[in-house]
Every structure is written in C-alpha cells, then in structure tokens.
C-alpha positions in Angstrom: 76.0 121.0 24.8 78.4 121.0 21.9 76.5 121.3 18.6 78.8 118.8 16.9 80.2 115.4 17.4 83.8 115.7 18.7 84.5 112.0 18.6 87.0 110.7 16.0 86.7 110.6 13.1 85.2 114.1 13.0 84.9 116.5 10.1 84.2 120.0 11.5 84.3 121.7 8.0 81.9 124.5 7.7 80.9 124.7 11.4 80.9 128.3 12.6 81.7 129.6 16.1 81.4 133.3 16.1 83.6 134.8 13.4 85.4 131.5 13.0 84.8 128.6 10.5 86.3 125.3 11.7 88.5 123.5 9.2 90.1 120.6 11.0 90.2 119.2 14.5 93.7 118.9 15.8 93.1 117.4 19.2 91.6 117.7 22.6 92.6 117.5 26.2 90.6 117.3 29.4 89.5 120.9 29.2 89.4 121.9 25.5 89.3 121.2 21.8 91.9 122.5 19.4 91.1 123.4 15.8 92.5 124.9 12.7 90.0 127.6 11.7 89.4 130.5 9.3 88.8 133.9 10.9 86.3 135.1 8.4 86.5 138.8 9.4 90.3 138.9 8.9 90.7 136.3 6.1 93.3 134.4 8.0 93.8 130.9 9.5 94.1 130.7 13.2 94.6 128.1 15.9 91.3 128.0 17.8 91.0 126.6 21.3 87.4 126.0 22.5 86.9 125.1 26.1 84.6 122.3 27.0 81.3 123.5 28.5 81.7 121.3 31.6 85.0 123.0 32.4 84.3 126.6 31.4 81.0 126.7 33.3 83.0 126.3 36.5 83.4 130.0 37.6 86.8 129.5 39.1 88.2 127.7 36.0 86.6 130.3 33.7 88.1 133.2 35.6 91.5 131.6 35.6 91.3 131.0 31.8 90.1 134.5 31.0 92.8 136.1 33.3 95.6 133.9 31.8 94.4 134.6 28.2 94.4 138.4 28.8 97.9 138.2 30.3 99.3 136.1 27.4 97.6 138.4 24.8 99.8 141.2 26.1 103.1 139.3 25.6 105.2 139.8 22.4 108.1 137.4 21.7 109.3 135.6 18.6 108.9 132.2 20.5 105.3 132.7 21.6 102.2 132.5 19.5 100.3 135.7 19.3 96.8 135.7 20.8 94.4 137.4 18.4 91.2 137.4 20.4 89.5 135.9 23.4 85.8 135.6 23.1 82.4 134.0 23.5 79.8 132.9 21.0 76.7 130.7 21.4 77.8 129.8 24.9 81.3 128.8 23.8 84.4 130.4 25.2 87.5 130.4 22.9 90.9 131.8 22.3 92.1 132.4 18.8 95.9 132.3 18.4 98.4 132.8 15.6 98.6 129.8 13.3 102.1 128.6 12.7 102.8 125.9 10.2 104.9 122.9 11.2 105.1 120.7 14.2 105.5 121.5 17.8 108.4 120.1 19.8 106.3 117.3 21.3 105.4 116.0 17.8 109.1 116.3 16.6 110.2 114.2 19.6 107.4 111.6 19.1 108.3 111.2 15.4 112.1 111.5 15.5 113.0 110.4 19.1 115.1 112.2 21.6 116.9 115.3 20.5 120.7 115.5 20.2 122.2 117.5 23.1 123.1 120.6 21.0 119.6 120.6 19.4 117.9 120.3 22.8 120.1 123.1 24.2 119.0 125.4 21.3 115.3 124.7 22.2 115.9 125.4 25.8 117.6 128.7 25.0 114.6 129.7 22.8 112.1 128.6 25.4 113.9 130.3 28.3 114.1 133.6 26.4 110.3 133.8 26.1 
C-alpha cells in the first residue's frame, strides 16, 4: 500500500522514502511513479523512480528491475543519466538518478512538433553513441 495519494492533483512535499524527501510528482506509468526529490544525505536533487508495489512484488519483475538497474549504474556516458543508488525503504523499491534540468526529447516534440531533419540527426547521433 502506498502511504500517499498518487492521484492528480497530488502534492508529495515533505514525504520521505528512505534518505529521499519528495518534492514534486512528475508522472507515472504502468509500473512506477517518477518524482523530483531531495537526497537528504547528499544535499542534492535527484530523479526518483519508485516502483508500484503491485509490480515490484512480482519476483520476476523485481529481479529484472534490480538486474537492469545494476547494469545501468555501471554505465558512464555524457548522454546517459547517472544512477546514484538502487534501494529499498519501507517496502518501496526505488532508483535514484541524476537530476538534469530541462525537458526530455518527448516533451520537446510534444510542445514544438516534429524536429527538423538535421536536428533529429543530431539527436540520433547522441543516442546511438550512448
């Protein structure tokens, strides 16, 4: 059971999950919630992904998530967010990643429309080098 109401509108300010204090809910998908959070022990903002209990309690899904997270945490590339920590607190499993200001490519396309060919090519080069 999630100890907070995740329906919109939702103000997560002040809720703590382990060493993280939630600031703002950014979104959710079928398996997880995404938040901006403060990592209190490091005095930094992070992107915090918290998996939904109904998904993470499935042993196969949980093992896949943990394995993938551990592999991604080892990667270092300018076009990839750094994984700071993978953890568990109060029954929640989470991954804390580097917080990067700005919008992701999906948001840019939604707000500005299709990219010009040269701009799309630049993104493809960056993505393929990761």
